N, CA, C and O atoms as a printed pandas DataFrame, in Angstrom:
     atom_number atom_name residue_name chain_id  residue_number  x_coord  y_coord  z_coord
0              1         N          UNK        A               1  -96.248  -42.478  -64.358
1              2        CA          UNK        A               1  -95.851  -42.626  -65.499
2              3         C          UNK        A               1  -96.821  -43.877  -65.910
3              4         O          UNK        A               1  -96.856  -44.935  -65.281
4              5         N          UNK        A               2  -97.576  -43.590  -67.030
5              6        CA          UNK        A               2  -98.208  -44.661  -67.762
6              7         C          UNK        A               2  -97.487  -45.547  -68.960
7              8         O          UNK        A               2  -96.779  -45.039  -69.830
8              9         N          UNK        A               3  -97.721  -46.645  -68.877
9             10        CA          UNK        A               3  -97.098  -47.828  -69.963
10            11         C          UNK        A               3  -98.138  -48.266  -70.691
11            12         O          UNK        A               3  -98.596  -49.356  -70.348
12            13         N          UNK        A               4  -98.773  -47.568  -71.848
13            14        CA          UNK        A               4  -99.358  -48.121  -72.679
14            15         C          UNK        A               4  -98.833  -49.241  -73.819
15            16         O          UNK        A               4  -98.153  -48.839  -74.763
16            17         N          UNK        A               5  -99.225  -50.851  -73.672
17            18        CA          UNK        A               5  -98.504  -51.696  -73.980
18            19         C          UNK        A               5  -99.635  -52.414  -75.015
19            20         O          UNK        A               5 -100.735  -52.777  -74.597
20            21         N          UNK        A               6  -99.272  -52.547  -76.219
21            22        CA          UNK        A               6 -100.449  -53.084  -77.035
22            23         C          UNK        A               6  -99.483  -54.081  -78.093
23            24         O          UNK        A               6  -98.497  -53.756  -78.754
24            25         N          UNK        A               7 -100.291  -55.641  -77.955
25            26        CA          UNK        A               7  -99.774  -56.727  -78.583
26            27         C          UNK        A               7 -100.670  -56.842  -79.524
27            28         O          UNK        A               7 -101.872  -56.708  -79.296
28            29         N          UNK        A               8 -100.087  -57.153  -80.910
29            30        CA          UNK        A               8 -100.470  -57.323  -82.177
30            31         C          UNK        A               8 -100.455  -58.655  -82.871
31            32         O          UNK        A               8  -99.358  -59.209  -82.940
32            33         N          UNK        A               9 -101.445  -59.229  -83.371
33            34        CA          UNK        A               9 -101.697  -60.046  -83.833
34            35         C          UNK        A               9 -101.941  -60.168  -85.420
35            36         O          UNK        A               9 -103.061  -60.487  -85.819
36            37         N          UNK        A              10 -100.928  -59.923  -86.296
37            38        CA          UNK        A              10 -100.779  -59.335  -87.603
38            39         C          UNK        A              10 -101.521  -60.432  -88.541
39            40         O          UNK        A              10 -101.374  -61.625  -88.278
40            41         N          UNK        A              11 -102.338  -60.008  -89.663
41            42        CA          UNK        A              11 -102.758  -61.148  -90.920
42            43         C          UNK        A              11 -101.713  -61.529  -91.056
43            44         O          UNK        A              11 -100.728  -60.891  -90.685
44            45         N          UNK        A              12 -101.648  -62.979  -91.780
45            46        CA          UNK        A              12 -100.470  -63.914  -92.316
46            47         C          UNK        A              12  -99.648  -63.216  -93.702
47            48         O          UNK        A              12  -98.564  -63.522  -94.200
48            49         N          UNK        A              13 -100.539  -62.271  -94.043
49            50        CA          UNK        A              13 -100.060  -61.717  -95.326
50            51         C          UNK        A              13  -99.237  -60.334  -94.722
51            52         O          UNK        A              13  -98.614  -59.825  -95.654
52            53         N          UNK        A              14  -99.111  -59.820  -93.854
53            54        CA          UNK        A              14  -98.709  -58.516  -93.356
54            55         C          UNK        A              14  -96.993  -58.565  -93.374
55            56         O          UNK        A              14  -96.235  -59.213  -92.652
56            57         N          UNK        A              15  -96.742  -57.776  -94.306
57            58        CA          UNK        A              15  -95.011  -58.157  -94.389
58            59         C          UNK        A              15  -94.518  -56.958  -93.388
59            60         O          UNK        A              15  -95.075  -55.983  -92.884
60            61         N          UNK        A              16  -93.141  -57.535  -93.348
61            62        CA          UNK        A              16  -92.390  -56.297  -92.474
62            63         C          UNK        A              16  -91.981  -55.095  -92.980
63            64         O          UNK        A              16  -91.290  -54.367  -92.269
64            65         N          UNK        A              17  -92.335  -54.709  -94.258
65            66        CA          UNK        A              17  -92.241  -53.403  -94.717
66            67         C          UNK        A              17  -93.605  -52.727  -94.014
67            68         O          UNK        A              17  -93.406  -51.728  -93.323
68            69         N          UNK        A              18  -95.088  -53.255  -94.165
69            70        CA          UNK        A              18  -96.066  -52.823  -93.745
70            71         C          UNK        A              18  -95.754  -52.481  -92.111
71            72         O          UNK        A              18  -95.992  -51.335  -91.729
72            73         N          UNK        A              19  -95.345  -53.245  -91.374
73            74        CA          UNK        A              19  -95.120  -53.353  -89.903
74            75         C          UNK        A              19  -94.069  -52.225  -89.557
75            76         O          UNK        A              19  -94.201  -51.574  -88.520
76            77         N          UNK        A              20  -93.258  -52.049  -90.236
77            78        CA          UNK        A              20  -92.289  -50.641  -90.219
78            79         C          UNK        A              20  -93.136  -49.444  -90.137
79            80         O          UNK        A              20  -93.247  -48.694  -89.167
80            81         N          UNK        A              21  -93.765  -49.351  -91.367
81            82        CA          UNK        A              21  -94.212  -48.225  -91.583
82            83         C          UNK        A              21  -95.237  -47.656  -90.469
83            84         O          UNK        A              21  -95.346  -46.513  -90.025
84            85         N          UNK        A              22  -95.998  -48.915  -90.148
85            86        CA          UNK        A              22  -96.808  -48.372  -88.927
86            87         C          UNK        A              22  -95.832  -48.049  -87.804
87            88         O          UNK        A              22  -95.860  -46.933  -87.286
88            89         N          UNK        A              23  -95.226  -48.703  -87.525
89            90        CA          UNK        A              23  -94.270  -48.286  -86.324
90            91         C          UNK        A              23  -93.807  -47.020  -86.374
91            92         O          UNK        A              23  -93.966  -46.229  -85.444
92            93         N          UNK        A              24  -93.259  -46.764  -87.361
93            94        CA          UNK        A              24  -92.753  -45.343  -87.749
94            95         C          UNK        A              24  -93.969  -44.526  -87.814
95            96         O          UNK        A              24  -93.823  -43.461  -87.213
96            97         N          UNK        A              25  -95.019  -44.669  -88.303
97            98        CA          UNK        A              25  -96.036  -43.823  -88.157
98            99         C          UNK        A              25  -96.525  -43.574  -86.419
99           100         O          UNK        A              25  -97.067  -42.557  -85.986
100          101         N          UNK        A              26  -96.146  -44.844  -85.600
101          102        CA          UNK        A              26  -96.444  -44.645  -84.168
102          103         C          UNK        A              26  -95.337  -43.865  -83.776
103          104         O          UNK        A              26  -95.703  -43.117  -82.869
104          105         N          UNK        A              27  -94.038  -43.689  -84.080
105          106        CA          UNK        A              27  -93.229  -43.390  -83.429
106          107         C          UNK        A              27  -93.098  -41.838  -83.637
107          108         O          UNK        A              27  -92.417  -41.134  -82.892
108          109         N          UNK        A              28  -93.782  -41.382  -84.676
109          110        CA          UNK        A              28  -93.952  -40.282  -85.034
110          111         C          UNK        A              28  -94.903  -38.859  -84.441
111          112         O          UNK        A              28  -94.875  -37.648  -84.660
112          113         N          UNK        A              29  -95.800  -39.876  -83.503
113          114        CA          UNK        A              29  -96.862  -39.183  -82.722
114          115         C          UNK        A              29  -96.451  -38.324  -81.862
115          116         O          UNK        A              29  -97.044  -37.256  -81.711
116          117         N          UNK        A              30  -95.391  -38.650  -81.174
117          118        CA          UNK        A              30  -94.775  -37.853  -80.230
118          119         C          UNK        A              30  -94.304  -36.130  -80.696
119          120         O          UNK        A              30  -93.938  -35.219  -79.954
120          121         N          UNK        A              31  -94.500  -36.140  -82.318
121          122        CA          UNK        A              31  -94.369  -34.757  -82.646
122          123         C          UNK        A              31  -95.768  -34.096  -82.627
123          124         O          UNK        A              31  -95.951  -32.920  -82.942
124          125         N          UNK        A              32  -96.704  -34.920  -82.246
125          126        CA          UNK        A              32  -98.088  -33.907  -82.564
126          127         C          UNK        A              32  -98.875  -34.170  -81.007
127          128         O          UNK        A              32  -99.916  -33.568  -80.741
128          129         N          UNK        A              33  -98.176  -35.230  -79.948
129          130        CA          UNK        A              33  -99.180  -35.462  -78.748
130          131         C          UNK        A              33  -98.416  -35.314  -77.856
131          132         O          UNK        A              33  -97.516  -36.151  -77.782
132          133         N          UNK        A              34  -98.458  -34.200  -76.820
133          134        CA          UNK        A              34  -97.507  -34.031  -75.844
134          135         C          UNK        A              34  -97.791  -35.068  -74.821
135          136         O          UNK        A              34  -98.798  -35.750  -75.011
136          137         N          UNK        A              35  -96.948  -35.338  -73.588
137          138        CA          UNK        A              35  -96.714  -36.012  -72.709
138          139         C          UNK        A              35  -95.861  -37.642  -73.044
139          140         O          UNK        A              35  -95.516  -38.416  -72.151
140          141         N          UNK        A              36  -95.710  -37.816  -74.162
141          142        CA          UNK        A              36  -95.047  -39.021  -74.689
142          143         C          UNK        A              36  -93.540  -39.247  -74.205
143          144         O          UNK        A              36  -92.762  -38.359  -74.554
144          145         N          UNK        A              37  -93.229  -39.863  -73.765
145          146        CA          UNK        A              37  -91.424  -39.985  -72.938
146          147         C          UNK        A              37  -91.177  -40.944  -73.722
147          148         O          UNK        A              37  -90.181  -40.542  -74.324
148          149         N          UNK        A              38  -91.489  -42.206  -74.215
149          150        CA          UNK        A              38  -90.536  -42.961  -75.069
150          151         C          UNK        A              38  -91.781  -43.963  -76.180
151          152         O          UNK        A              38  -92.995  -44.037  -75.989
152          153         N          UNK        A              39  -91.313  -44.351  -76.842
153          154        CA          UNK        A              39  -92.033  -45.496  -77.994
154          155         C          UNK        A              39  -90.865  -46.448  -78.130
155          156         O          UNK        A              39  -89.668  -46.246  -78.337
156          157         N          UNK        A              40  -91.635  -47.638  -77.934
157          158        CA          UNK        A              40  -90.730  -48.751  -78.302
158          159         C          UNK        A              40  -91.349  -49.938  -79.143
159          160         O          UNK        A              40  -92.495  -50.170  -78.758
160          161         N          UNK        A              41  -90.945  -50.749  -80.161
161          162        CA          UNK        A              41  -91.620  -51.735  -80.567
162          163         C          UNK        A              41  -90.618  -53.117  -80.443
163          164         O          UNK        A              41  -89.424  -53.109  -80.144
164          165         N          UNK        A              42  -91.500  -54.350  -80.775
165          166        CA          UNK        A              42  -90.468  -55.536  -80.515
166          167         C          UNK        A              42  -91.076  -56.824  -81.353
167          168         O          UNK        A              42  -92.278  -56.785  -81.617
168          169         N          UNK        A              43  -90.543  -57.608  -81.649
169          170        CA          UNK        A              43  -90.914  -58.925  -81.930
170          171         C          UNK        A              43  -91.134  -59.988  -80.733
171          172         O          UNK        A              43  -90.188  -60.070  -79.950
172          173         N          UNK        A              44  -92.145  -60.732  -80.508
173          174        CA          UNK        A              44  -92.086  -61.590  -79.845
174          175         C          UNK        A              44  -91.047  -62.787  -79.781
175          176         O          UNK        A              44  -91.033  -63.504  -80.781
176          177         N          UNK        A              45  -90.159  -63.114  -78.731
177          178        CA          UNK        A              45  -89.217  -64.224  -79.150
178          179         C          UNK        A              45  -88.962  -65.284  -78.036
179          180         O          UNK        A              45  -87.987  -65.985  -77.765
180          181         N          UNK        A              46  -90.428  -65.115  -77.394
181          182        CA          UNK        A              46  -90.512  -66.469  -76.503
182          183         C          UNK        A              46  -90.451  -67.915  -77.201
183          184         O          UNK        A              46  -90.810  -68.180  -78.347
184          185         N          UNK        A              47  -89.930  -68.757  -76.274
185          186        CA          UNK        A              47  -90.076  -70.117  -76.796
186          187         C          UNK        A              47  -91.262  -70.672  -76.583
187          188         O          UNK        A              47  -91.701  -71.618  -77.237
188          189         N          UNK        A              48  -91.844  -70.106  -75.650
189          190        CA          UNK        A              48  -93.166  -70.723  -75.224
190          191         C          UNK        A              48  -94.292  -70.712  -76.245
191          192         O          UNK        A              48  -94.344  -69.722  -76.974
192          193         N          UNK        A              49  -95.246  -71.716  -76.413
193          194        CA          UNK        A              49  -96.103  -71.803  -77.520
194          195         C          UNK        A              49  -97.499  -71.074  -77.078
195          196         O          UNK        A              49  -98.586  -71.582  -77.353
196          197         N          UNK        A              50  -97.365  -69.758  -76.324
197          198        CA          UNK        A              50  -98.590  -69.061  -75.550
198          199         C          UNK        A              50  -98.716  -67.949  -76.266
199          200         O          UNK        A              50  -99.526  -67.200  -75.720
200          201         N          UNK        A              51  -98.297  -67.529  -77.198
201          202        CA          UNK        A              51  -98.786  -66.018  -77.838
202          203         C          UNK        A              51  -99.918  -65.805  -78.244
203          204         O          UNK        A              51 -100.531  -64.746  -78.113
204          205         N          UNK        A              52 -100.392  -67.035  -78.906
205          206        CA          UNK        A              52 -101.939  -66.890  -79.323
206          207         C          UNK        A              52 -101.836  -66.065  -80.696
207          208         O          UNK        A              52 -102.857  -65.530  -81.129
208          209         N          UNK        A              53 -100.676  -65.956  -81.358
209          210        CA          UNK        A              53 -100.560  -65.184  -82.431
210          211         C          UNK        A              53 -100.201  -63.846  -82.225
211          212         O          UNK        A              53  -99.748  -63.268  -83.212
212          213         N          UNK        A              54 -100.284  -63.283  -81.293
213          214        CA          UNK        A              54  -99.907  -61.772  -80.769
214          215         C          UNK        A              54  -98.375  -61.740  -80.588
215          216         O          UNK        A              54  -97.949  -61.706  -79.433
216          217         N          UNK        A              55  -97.626  -61.748  -81.478
217          218        CA          UNK        A              55  -96.385  -61.875  -81.709
218          219         C          UNK        A              55  -95.315  -60.861  -82.239
219          220         O          UNK        A              55  -94.122  -60.988  -82.514
220          221         N          UNK        A              56  -96.435  -59.509  -82.290
221          222        CA          UNK        A              56  -95.846  -58.292  -82.171
222          223         C          UNK        A              56  -96.029  -57.279  -81.164
223          224         O          UNK        A              56  -97.110  -57.332  -80.578
224          225         N          UNK        A              57  -95.289  -56.437  -80.851
225          226        CA          UNK        A              57  -95.743  -55.686  -79.532
226          227         C          UNK        A              57  -95.109  -54.410  -79.779
227          228         O          UNK        A              57  -93.968  -54.397  -80.239
228          229         N          UNK        A              58  -95.860  -53.098  -79.467
229          230        CA          UNK        A              58  -95.379  -51.895  -79.097
230          231         C          UNK        A              58  -95.837  -51.141  -77.680
231          232         O          UNK        A              58  -96.800  -51.440  -76.974
232          233         N          UNK        A              59  -95.003  -50.227  -77.502
233          234        CA          UNK        A              59  -95.491  -49.655  -76.150
234          235         C          UNK        A              59  -95.181  -48.038  -76.251
235          236         O          UNK        A              59  -94.315  -47.539  -76.969
236          237         N          UNK        A              60  -96.023  -47.376  -75.430
237          238        CA          UNK        A              60  -95.609  -46.097  -75.198
238          239         C          UNK        A              60  -95.329  -45.772  -73.546
239          240         O          UNK        A              60  -95.993  -46.375  -72.703
240          241         N          UNK        A              61  -94.584  -45.054  -73.260
241          242        CA          UNK        A              61  -94.460  -44.132  -71.799
242          243         C          UNK        A              61  -94.944  -43.152  -72.023
243          244         O          UNK        A              61  -94.494  -42.512  -72.973
244          245         N          UNK        A              62  -96.008  -42.638  -71.291
245          246        CA          UNK        A              62  -96.888  -41.299  -70.968
246          247         C          UNK        A              62  -96.443  -40.763  -69.818
247          248         O          UNK        A              62  -96.448  -41.639  -68.952
248          249         N          UNK        A              63  -96.034  -39.661  -69.379
249          250        CA          UNK        A              63  -96.095  -39.099  -68.483
250          251         C          UNK        A              63  -96.991  -38.976  -67.269
251          252         O          UNK        A              63  -96.670  -38.741  -66.105
252          253         N          UNK        A              64  -98.253  -39.197  -67.827
253          254        CA          UNK        A              64  -99.477  -39.606  -66.680
254          255         C          UNK        A              64 -100.789  -39.892  -67.466
255          256         O          UNK        A              64 -100.901  -39.774  -68.686
256          257         N          UNK        A              65 -101.831  -40.310  -66.551
257          258        CA          UNK        A              65 -102.917  -41.045  -67.504
258          259         C          UNK        A              65 -103.750  -39.665  -68.131
259          260         O          UNK        A              65 -104.813  -39.943  -68.686
260          261         N          UNK        A              66 -103.432  -38.452  -68.101
261          262        CA          UNK        A              66 -104.050  -37.479  -68.801
262          263         C          UNK        A              66 -103.452  -37.349  -70.153
263          264         O          UNK        A              66 -104.157  -36.991  -71.097
264          265         N          UNK        A              67 -102.199  -37.618  -70.300
265          266        CA          UNK        A              67 -101.199  -37.402  -71.797
266          267         C          UNK        A              67 -101.550  -38.913  -72.257
267          268         O          UNK        A              67 -101.634  -39.009  -73.481
268          269         N          UNK        A              68 -101.734  -39.903  -71.670
269          270        CA          UNK        A              68 -102.407  -41.141  -72.455
270          271         C          UNK        A              68 -103.707  -40.998  -72.908
271          272         O          UNK        A              68 -104.043  -41.280  -74.058
272          273         N          UNK        A              69 -104.545  -40.521  -71.951
273          274        CA          UNK        A              69 -105.935  -39.924  -72.563
274          275         C          UNK        A              69 -106.213  -39.121  -73.625
275          276         O          UNK        A              69 -107.093  -39.237  -74.478
276          277         N          UNK        A              70 -105.072  -38.001  -73.435
277          278        CA          UNK        A              70 -105.150  -37.301  -74.865
278          279         C          UNK        A              70 -104.841  -37.980  -75.995
279          280         O          UNK        A              70 -105.443  -37.818  -77.056
280          281         N          UNK        A              71 -103.738  -38.899  -75.799
281          282        CA          UNK        A              71 -103.318  -39.677  -77.116
282          283         C          UNK        A              71 -104.299  -40.451  -77.510
283          284         O          UNK        A              71 -104.117  -40.775  -78.683
284          285         N          UNK        A              72 -105.546  -41.028  -76.932
285          286        CA          UNK        A              72 -106.250  -42.204  -77.162
286          287         C          UNK        A              72 -107.235  -41.321  -78.024
287          288         O          UNK        A              72 -107.802  -42.024  -78.860
288          289         N          UNK        A              73 -107.520  -40.317  -78.063
289          290        CA          UNK        A              73 -108.583  -39.388  -78.683
290          291         C          UNK        A              73 -107.628  -38.310  -79.676
291          292         O          UNK        A              73 -108.285  -37.428  -80.229
292          293         N          UNK        A              74 -106.250  -38.319  -79.918
293          294        CA          UNK        A              74 -105.913  -37.824  -80.645
294          295         C          UNK        A              74 -106.233  -38.370  -82.255
295          296         O          UNK        A              74 -106.144  -39.567  -82.529
296          297         N          UNK        A              75 -106.673  -37.180  -83.430
297          298        CA          UNK        A              75 -106.734  -37.722  -84.578
298          299         C          UNK        A              75 -105.631  -38.221  -85.142
299          300         O          UNK        A              75 -105.966  -39.047  -85.992
300          301         N          UNK        A              76 -104.324  -38.090  -85.057
301          302        CA          UNK        A              76 -103.265  -38.636  -85.471
302          303         C          UNK        A              76 -103.367  -40.304  -85.044
303          304         O          UNK        A              76 -103.537  -41.246  -85.818
304          305         N          UNK        A              77 -103.231  -40.340  -83.791
305          306        CA          UNK        A              77 -103.525  -41.819  -83.632
306          307         C          UNK        A              77 -104.449  -42.611  -83.919
307          308         O          UNK        A              77 -104.210  -43.789  -84.186
308          309         N          UNK        A              78 -105.983  -41.974  -83.914
309          310        CA          UNK        A              78 -106.999  -42.551  -84.524
310          311         C          UNK        A              78 -106.781  -42.843  -85.942
311          312         O          UNK        A              78 -107.266  -43.842  -86.474
312          313         N          UNK        A              79 -106.132  -42.075  -86.499
313          314        CA          UNK        A              79 -105.614  -42.606  -88.101
314          315         C          UNK        A              79 -104.915  -43.802  -88.121
315          316         O          UNK        A              79 -105.316  -44.823  -88.678
316          317         N          UNK        A              80 -103.732  -43.666  -87.433
317          318        CA          UNK        A              80 -102.742  -44.953  -87.174
318          319         C          UNK        A              80 -103.502  -46.224  -86.964
319          320         O          UNK        A              80 -103.504  -47.280  -87.596
320          321         N          UNK        A              81 -104.191  -45.798  -85.824
321          322        CA          UNK        A              81 -104.687  -47.089  -85.139
322          323         C          UNK        A              81 -106.003  -47.684  -86.065
323          324         O          UNK        A              81 -106.567  -48.770  -85.927
324          325         N          UNK        A              82 -106.226  -46.861  -86.817
325          326        CA          UNK        A              82 -107.180  -47.532  -87.919
326          327         C          UNK        A              82 -106.247  -48.495  -89.034
327          328         O          UNK        A              82 -106.440  -49.651  -89.413
328          329         N          UNK        A              83 -105.304  -47.639  -89.340
329          330        CA          UNK        A              83 -104.453  -48.978  -90.301
330          331         C          UNK        A              83 -104.050  -50.017  -89.505
331          332         O          UNK        A              83 -103.865  -51.086  -90.087
332          333         N          UNK        A              84 -103.842  -49.972  -88.168
333          334        CA          UNK        A              84 -103.420  -51.288  -87.464
334          335         C          UNK        A              84 -104.248  -52.366  -87.470
335          336         O          UNK        A              84 -103.902  -53.535  -87.643
336          337         N          UNK        A              85 -105.680  -51.834  -87.219
337          338        CA          UNK        A              85 -106.520  -52.371  -87.092
338          339         C          UNK        A              85 -106.826  -53.053  -88.505
339          340         O          UNK        A              85 -107.024  -54.268  -88.512
340          341         N          UNK        A              86 -106.866  -52.456  -89.498
341          342        CA          UNK        A              86 -107.079  -52.906  -90.942
342          343         C          UNK        A              86 -105.952  -54.415  -91.316
343          344         O          UNK        A              86 -106.132  -55.392  -92.043
344          345         N          UNK        A              87 -104.874  -54.027  -90.491
345          346        CA          UNK        A              87 -103.794  -55.267  -90.652
346          347         C          UNK        A              87 -103.850  -56.596  -89.668
347          348         O          UNK        A              87 -103.199  -57.632  -89.803
348          349         N          UNK        A              88 -104.859  -56.257  -88.589
349          350        CA          UNK        A              88 -104.650  -57.359  -87.403
350          351         C          UNK        A              88 -105.974  -58.507  -87.932
351          352         O          UNK        A              88 -107.034  -58.344  -88.536
352          353         N          UNK        A              89 -105.320  -59.609  -87.391
353          354        CA          UNK        A              89 -106.176  -60.681  -87.856
354          355         C          UNK        A              89 -107.772  -60.512  -86.965
355          356         O          UNK        A              89 -107.856  -60.622  -85.742
356          357         N          UNK        A              90 -108.649  -60.300  -87.650
357          358        CA          UNK        A              90 -109.864  -60.375  -87.007
358          359         C          UNK        A              90 -110.649  -58.771  -86.477
359          360         O          UNK        A              90 -111.672  -58.465  -85.864
360          361         N          UNK        A              91 -109.323  -57.917  -87.219
361          362        CA          UNK        A              91 -109.989  -56.524  -86.965
362          363         C          UNK        A              91 -109.246  -56.302  -85.156
363          364         O          UNK        A              91 -108.182  -56.704  -84.685
364          365         N          UNK        A              92 -110.260  -55.580  -84.608
365          366        CA          UNK        A              92 -110.142  -55.513  -83.231
366          367         C          UNK        A              92 -109.855  -56.513  -82.497
367          368         O          UNK        A              92 -109.223  -56.345  -81.454
368          369         N          UNK        A              93 -110.232  -57.640  -82.871
369          370        CA          UNK        A              93 -109.714  -58.932  -82.117
370          371         C          UNK        A              93 -108.296  -59.203  -82.057
371          372         O          UNK        A              93 -107.879  -59.978  -81.197
372          373         N          UNK        A              94 -107.354  -58.541  -83.039
373          374        CA          UNK        A              94 -106.165  -58.742  -83.327
374          375         C          UNK        A              94 -105.463  -57.800  -82.731
375          376         O          UNK        A              94 -104.281  -57.730  -83.070
376          377         N          UNK        A              95 -105.969  -56.820  -81.691
377          378        CA          UNK        A              95 -105.321  -56.191  -80.763
378          379         C          UNK        A              95 -105.564  -56.256  -79.255
379          380         O          UNK        A              95 -106.705  -56.020  -78.857
380          381         N          UNK        A              96 -104.605  -56.552  -78.383
381          382        CA          UNK        A              96 -104.636  -56.537  -77.323
382          383         C          UNK        A              96 -103.686  -55.446  -76.363
383          384         O          UNK        A              96 -102.459  -55.485  -76.277
384          385         N          UNK        A              97 -104.770  -54.291  -75.545
385          386        CA          UNK        A              97 -103.935  -53.392  -74.917
386          387         C          UNK        A              97 -104.050  -53.461  -73.394
387          388         O          UNK        A              97 -105.115  -53.771  -72.861
388          389         N          UNK        A              98 -103.067  -53.201  -72.772
389          390        CA          UNK        A              98 -102.549  -53.291  -71.384
390          391         C          UNK        A              98 -101.842  -52.246  -70.630
391          392         O          UNK        A              98 -100.614  -52.314  -70.673
392          393         N          UNK        A              99 -102.441  -51.160  -69.852
393          394        CA          UNK        A              99 -101.798  -50.084  -69.270
394          395         C          UNK        A              99 -101.661  -50.768  -67.825
395          396         O          UNK        A              99 -102.368  -51.539  -67.176
396          397         N          UNK        A             100 -100.328  -50.083  -67.601
397          398        CA          UNK        A             100  -99.995  -50.091  -66.182
398          399         C          UNK        A             100  -99.189  -49.073  -65.648
399          400         O          UNK        A             100  -98.337  -48.438  -66.268
400          401         N          UNK        A             101  -99.495  -48.950  -64.483
401          402        CA          UNK        A             101  -98.437  -47.719  -63.781
402          403         C          UNK        A             101  -96.967  -48.204  -63.482
403          404         O          UNK        A             101  -96.647  -49.032  -62.629
404          405         N          UNK        A             102  -96.177  -47.563  -64.303
405          406        CA          UNK        A             102  -94.751  -47.765  -64.501
406          407         C          UNK        A             102  -93.802  -46.857  -63.504
407          408         O          UNK        A             102  -94.049  -45.660  -63.360
408          409         N          UNK        A             103  -92.705  -47.490  -62.824
409          410        CA          UNK        A             103  -91.974  -46.315  -62.180
410          411         C          UNK        A             103  -90.604  -46.105  -62.515
411          412         O          UNK        A             103  -89.983  -45.168  -62.015
């Protein structure tokens, strides 16, 4: 299983409704893309001042790397990804991606 973790540094003016709309769109990708096992999103709740503005997080669990790779190039993912980048501080600089092999 591949866990695809994405931390976001949203622009200061990005409101909760916009974030919810983006997370709902991401959650809906499982209806269009095979191999998605789970989707979760969360707000950073750390008390440490180390987040550097990356205070929002989501992740997908994929059956394998092939499913993750199909997701990356899927037009539905590309569309919501562009919306996310438009809402993050510095565009793509406001997105941090980390993939791990999970058990």
